[in-house]
C-alpha positions as CSV (number, residue, x, y, z in Angstrom):
1,M,66.9,-28.3,12.9
2,R,69.4,-28.7,15.8
3,P,68.1,-25.8,17.9
4,L,64.4,-27.2,17.3
5,L,65.5,-30.8,18.1
6,N,67.1,-29.4,21.4
7,A,63.8,-27.6,22.4
8,L,61.9,-30.9,21.9
9,L,64.5,-33.0,23.5
10,Y,65.6,-31.2,26.7
11,F,63.4,-30.1,29.6
12,P,65.7,-29.1,32.4
13,S,64.7,-27.7,35.5
14,R,66.8,-25.3,37.7
15,R,65.0,-25.7,40.9
16,I,65.9,-28.6,43.0
17,E,63.3,-30.0,45.2
18,H,64.8,-32.9,46.8
19,S,68.3,-33.8,48.2
20,P,69.7,-37.3,49.3
21,A,69.2,-35.9,53.0
22,D,65.6,-36.1,52.5
23,A,65.7,-39.7,52.3
24,G,68.2,-40.2,55.2
25,L,71.2,-40.7,52.9
26,A,74.9,-39.8,53.7
27,Y,76.1,-37.8,50.9
28,R,78.7,-35.1,49.7
29,D,78.3,-32.5,47.6
30,L,80.7,-32.3,44.4
31,W,81.6,-29.7,41.8
32,F,83.7,-30.8,38.7
33,E,84.6,-29.3,35.3
34,T,84.3,-30.6,32.0
35,D,86.8,-30.3,29.4
36,D,85.1,-27.4,27.7
37,G,84.7,-25.4,31.0
38,E,81.2,-25.8,32.3
39,R,81.0,-26.5,36.0
40,L,78.6,-29.5,36.9
41,R,77.0,-30.2,40.2
42,G,76.9,-33.9,41.7
43,W,76.0,-35.8,44.5
44,W,78.4,-38.6,45.8
45,V,75.9,-40.8,47.8
46,K,78.1,-43.3,49.9
47,R,77.0,-46.4,51.8
48,R,78.1,-46.8,55.4
49,A,78.8,-50.2,54.6
50,P,81.4,-51.7,52.1
51,A,79.7,-51.3,48.5
52,L,79.0,-53.9,46.2
53,G,79.9,-51.6,43.4
54,H,79.6,-47.9,42.3
55,V,76.8,-46.5,40.2
56,L,77.2,-43.8,37.7
57,L,73.9,-42.5,36.9
58,C,73.0,-40.5,33.9
59,H,69.5,-39.4,34.1
60,G,66.9,-38.6,31.7
61,N,66.0,-35.5,29.7
62,A,63.7,-33.7,32.2
63,G,64.0,-32.2,35.7
64,N,67.2,-32.5,37.5
65,V,69.3,-34.8,40.0
66,G,66.7,-33.8,42.7
67,D,64.4,-35.9,40.9
68,R,66.6,-38.9,41.1
69,V,66.9,-39.3,45.0
70,V,64.7,-42.2,44.7
71,H,67.1,-43.9,42.4
72,A,69.8,-43.4,44.9
73,S,67.6,-44.4,47.7
74,V,66.8,-48.1,46.1
75,L,70.4,-48.6,44.8
76,T,72.1,-47.7,48.0
77,A,69.5,-50.1,49.9
78,V,71.0,-53.1,47.8
79,G,74.6,-52.3,48.2
80,F,75.6,-49.7,45.6
81,D,77.4,-46.3,46.1
82,V,76.0,-43.8,43.5
83,L,77.1,-40.6,41.9
84,L,74.1,-38.5,40.9
85,F,74.9,-35.4,38.6
86,D,73.4,-33.0,36.4
87,Y,74.1,-32.3,32.9
88,R,74.9,-28.9,31.8
89,G,72.1,-26.5,32.0
90,Y,70.0,-28.9,34.6
91,G,70.1,-27.8,38.2
92,H,72.8,-25.8,39.4
93,S,75.1,-27.0,36.4
94,S,76.3,-24.1,34.1
95,G,75.8,-24.0,30.4
96,T,73.2,-25.2,27.9
97,P,72.2,-28.8,27.1
98,G,73.2,-30.5,23.8
99,E,73.9,-33.8,22.5
100,Q,77.8,-33.5,22.5
101,G,77.7,-31.5,25.8
102,T,75.9,-34.4,27.3
103,Y,78.6,-36.8,26.4
104,R,81.3,-34.5,27.8
105,D,79.5,-34.1,31.2
106,A,79.3,-37.8,31.6
107,H,83.1,-38.2,30.8
108,A,83.7,-35.4,33.5
109,A,81.3,-37.0,35.8
110,L,83.1,-40.4,35.4
111,A,86.6,-38.9,36.2
112,C,85.1,-37.2,39.5
113,L,83.7,-40.6,40.6
114,R,87.1,-42.3,39.9
115,R,88.9,-39.6,42.1
116,Q,86.6,-40.4,45.2
117,P,89.0,-42.3,47.7
118,E,86.5,-45.0,48.3
119,V,86.0,-46.3,44.8
120,D,87.3,-49.3,43.3
121,C,87.5,-48.5,39.6
122,S,87.0,-52.2,38.5
123,R,83.6,-52.2,40.1
124,V,82.2,-49.0,38.3
125,L,78.6,-49.6,36.5
126,Y,76.9,-47.0,34.5
127,L,73.1,-46.9,34.7
128,G,71.5,-44.5,31.9
129,E,67.8,-43.7,32.2
130,S,65.8,-42.8,28.9
131,L,68.0,-40.1,27.2
132,G,70.9,-40.9,29.6
133,G,70.8,-44.6,28.1
134,A,72.4,-43.0,25.2
135,V,74.8,-40.7,27.0
136,A,75.8,-44.1,29.2
137,T,76.1,-45.9,26.0
138,E,78.6,-43.4,24.4
139,L,80.4,-43.4,27.5
140,A,80.9,-47.2,27.6
141,L,82.4,-47.2,24.4
142,A,85.0,-45.1,25.4
143,H,85.8,-46.2,29.0
144,P,84.3,-49.8,29.3
145,P,82.6,-50.2,32.7
146,A,82.1,-53.2,34.7
147,G,78.6,-53.1,33.5
148,L,76.2,-51.0,31.5
149,V,72.3,-50.8,32.7
150,L,69.9,-49.3,30.3
151,L,66.7,-48.3,31.7
152,S,63.9,-47.4,29.4
153,A,66.6,-46.4,26.7
154,F,65.7,-45.5,23.2
155,T,67.4,-46.5,19.8
156,S,67.9,-43.0,18.7
157,V,66.1,-39.7,18.4
158,R,65.3,-40.5,14.7
159,E,63.3,-43.5,15.7
160,M,61.9,-41.6,18.6
161,G,60.7,-39.1,16.1
162,R,58.7,-41.8,14.0
163,V,56.9,-42.7,17.3
164,H,56.0,-39.2,18.4
165,Y,56.3,-36.7,15.5
166,A,55.4,-39.2,12.5
167,M,54.4,-36.1,10.3
168,I,58.0,-34.9,10.3
169,P,60.1,-36.8,7.6
170,A,62.6,-39.1,9.2
171,A,65.5,-37.6,7.0
172,L,64.9,-34.2,8.6
173,V,65.5,-35.5,12.0
174,P,69.1,-35.4,13.0
175,D,70.5,-38.7,13.9
176,A,71.1,-38.0,17.5
177,Y,72.1,-40.4,20.3
178,P,72.1,-43.1,17.9
179,S,72.4,-46.0,20.5
180,L,71.2,-48.9,18.2
181,R,74.0,-48.1,15.6
182,L,76.8,-47.9,18.5
183,I,75.9,-50.7,20.9
184,G,77.3,-53.5,18.8
185,A,80.6,-52.1,19.8
186,L,80.0,-52.6,23.4
187,R,82.6,-54.4,25.6
188,A,80.9,-54.6,28.9
189,P,78.1,-56.8,30.3
190,L,74.6,-55.4,29.5
191,L,71.5,-55.4,31.4
192,V,68.2,-53.8,29.6
193,L,65.3,-52.8,31.8
194,H,62.1,-51.7,30.5
195,G,58.4,-51.0,31.3
196,E,56.2,-53.2,29.4
197,D,53.5,-50.5,29.3
198,D,55.9,-47.6,28.1
199,A,54.3,-45.1,26.1
200,I,56.7,-42.7,25.8
201,V,59.8,-45.4,24.8
202,P,58.2,-48.3,23.7
203,V,59.5,-51.5,24.8
204,E,60.4,-52.6,21.4
205,H,63.3,-50.0,21.6
206,G,64.6,-51.8,24.6
207,R,64.3,-55.3,22.8
208,A,66.0,-53.8,19.7
209,L,69.1,-52.5,22.0
210,F,69.3,-55.9,23.6
211,D,69.3,-57.7,20.4
212,A,71.9,-55.8,18.8
213,A,74.5,-55.8,21.5
214,P,77.1,-58.6,22.2
215,D,77.0,-60.9,24.8
216,P,77.2,-61.1,28.0
217,K,73.6,-59.5,28.2
218,R,70.2,-59.7,30.1
219,L,66.8,-58.3,29.3
220,C,64.0,-57.8,32.0
221,I,60.9,-56.3,30.8
222,V,58.7,-55.2,33.6
223,P,55.1,-55.9,33.3
224,G,52.5,-53.2,34.5
225,V,54.7,-50.1,34.3
226,G,55.4,-47.5,31.9
227,H,58.1,-44.8,31.5
228,N,57.6,-42.1,34.2
229,D,56.5,-44.6,36.6
230,I,58.8,-47.4,36.5
231,V,61.1,-46.4,39.4
232,S,58.2,-45.2,41.9
233,L,56.3,-48.5,41.3
234,A,59.1,-51.1,40.7
235,G,62.2,-49.4,42.0
236,Q,63.0,-52.0,44.5
237,F,62.5,-54.8,42.1
238,L,64.8,-53.0,39.7
239,A,67.7,-52.3,42.2
240,E,67.6,-56.0,43.2
241,E,67.6,-57.1,39.6
242,I,70.7,-54.9,39.1
243,A,72.5,-56.2,42.4
244,S,71.9,-59.8,41.3
245,W,73.2,-59.2,37.8
246,A,76.1,-57.3,39.1
247,R,77.1,-60.2,41.4
248,Q,77.0,-62.8,38.5
249,E,79.0,-60.5,36.1
């Protein structure tokens, strides 16, 4: 069942269409290795002014790092440095994606971020987008950040199967990326951001993750946006919410 699940879950692209330079952002190209020998590619997008904090961005299941330049653009505009990276099998990173692999990739990316000379490790935030929300949650349990941001995140793959593949018995769907089961052990401030009109990951998933998490936490439901357009339509608003929340934590 895992090979079929992986075929339905990961949609990587090898071709990178955009770079931070296209948005006028200063950045460094980074390469780093995972503990099982994969070679990953990332971009360290550094503000010219002192940073409010440093964001490790775990992206969603489709495309690659080039599709997240807009994320870096809005985040740097409100005060953050950003590390964008590709999981194994995405963009120029080696390997083939899988659940445990994405966890390993995020751990390696965090180690890379911490090695950057400008980084204050006490001000590192994780931002997980969609599937990346589950990756960032797992990372946060192992290495608590200054704060965890979940953007359009789901509760588990099994629950997503109920939404999109209701004909498949839930017991046959692996309990992959079980964020709802794990998030009660979170020991970091949480910000949940979700589009009210999300037809891919229904907003109830965001609410459930928020309800299951311990304090301190904040929930922001964004009206009029869905899953794939939340950053393009509300990116500045989202970035300002993250900056405001980070200043209070």
